[in-house]
C-alpha positions as CSV (number, residue, x, y, z in Angstrom):
1,M,-2.7,10.0,12.0
2,A,-4.5,6.6,12.0
3,E,-4.6,6.6,8.2
4,E,-0.8,7.1,8.1
5,L,-0.2,4.2,10.6
6,R,-2.5,2.0,8.6
7,R,-0.7,2.8,5.3
8,N,2.8,2.2,7.0
9,F,1.8,-1.1,8.6
10,R,-0.6,-2.3,5.9
11,R,1.6,-5.2,4.9
12,Y,1.5,-6.6,8.4
13,I,-2.2,-6.0,9.0
14,T,-3.2,-7.6,5.5
15,L,-1.4,-10.9,6.5
16,A,-4.1,-11.6,8.9
17,V,-6.8,-11.5,6.3
18,P,-6.8,-13.9,3.5
19,V,-6.0,-12.3,0.1
20,D,-9.3,-13.5,-1.5
21,D,-11.2,-12.2,1.5
22,Q,-9.6,-8.8,1.0
23,F,-10.7,-8.6,-2.7
24,M,-14.2,-9.8,-1.8
25,Q,-14.5,-7.0,0.8
26,L,-13.1,-4.5,-1.7
27,L,-15.6,-5.4,-4.4
28,E,-18.6,-5.6,-2.0
29,K,-17.7,-2.2,-0.7
30,L,-17.5,-0.8,-4.3
31,F,-20.9,-2.2,-5.1
32,L,-22.4,-0.9,-1.9
33,E,-21.1,2.5,-2.7
34,K,-22.3,2.5,-6.2
35,A,-25.8,1.3,-5.2
36,E,-25.9,4.0,-2.7
37,D,-25.0,6.6,-5.3
38,M,-27.7,5.2,-7.7
39,R,-30.4,5.2,-5.0
40,A,-29.3,8.9,-4.1
41,S,-30.1,9.8,-7.6
42,G,-33.6,8.2,-7.6
43,Q,-32.8,5.0,-9.4
44,E,-34.2,1.7,-8.6
45,V,-31.5,-0.7,-7.7
46,S,-31.3,-4.3,-7.8
47,T,-28.0,-5.9,-6.7
48,T,-27.5,-7.7,-10.0
49,N,-28.0,-4.5,-12.0
50,V,-25.4,-2.4,-10.2
51,P,-22.4,-1.8,-12.7
52,V,-19.0,-1.1,-11.4
53,A,-16.3,0.0,-14.0
54,M,-13.1,-2.1,-13.9
55,T,-11.1,1.1,-13.9
56,D,-12.8,1.9,-10.5
57,V,-11.8,-1.6,-9.3
58,V,-8.3,-1.1,-10.5
59,S,-8.1,2.3,-8.9
60,R,-9.4,0.9,-5.5
61,I,-6.9,-1.9,-5.6
62,E,-4.0,0.5,-6.2
63,R,-5.3,2.9,-3.5
64,Q,-5.4,0.0,-0.9
65,N,-1.8,-1.1,-2.0
66,L,-3.0,-4.6,-3.0
67,D,-1.0,-6.7,-5.3
68,M,-2.3,-6.4,-8.8
69,N,-1.1,-10.1,-9.7
70,E,-3.0,-11.4,-6.6
71,A,-6.1,-9.4,-7.9
72,T,-5.7,-11.1,-11.4
73,N,-5.5,-14.5,-9.7
74,F,-8.6,-13.8,-7.7
75,M,-10.5,-12.7,-10.7
76,R,-9.7,-16.1,-12.3
77,S,-10.9,-18.1,-9.3
78,N,-14.2,-20.0,-9.0
79,R,-15.1,-17.8,-6.0
80,F,-14.9,-14.6,-8.2
81,R,-16.9,-16.3,-11.0
82,Q,-19.6,-17.6,-8.6
83,N,-20.1,-14.0,-7.3
84,F,-19.4,-11.5,-10.1
85,R,-19.7,-11.4,-14.0
86,L,-17.7,-9.2,-16.3
87,Q,-19.5,-7.7,-19.3
88,G,-17.1,-5.6,-21.4
89,E,-15.4,-3.3,-18.9
90,M,-18.2,-3.4,-16.3
91,L,-18.4,-5.8,-13.4
92,Y,-21.7,-6.9,-12.0
93,Q,-22.8,-9.1,-9.0
94,T,-24.4,-12.4,-9.8
95,A,-26.7,-12.4,-6.7
């Protein structure tokens, strides 16, 4: 029930958090989840060596009902470029 309420009132809830912060939180969570998966499989993990596929990023943006145009604008921003790098279809954290 809580998830249904969140889904129905998402547009009102998200107004309280700046769009750029929403995307930063989304990406940081994706990187944490990917790093945990890699550690669970016994791999050594450095924050700059954790790849996240852009298809996973797009899927998460869609699942959270965030605006894809806003995501594109964020990915063109200095804040994005200072924290992430895109190599092919894989996204990495810079530090």
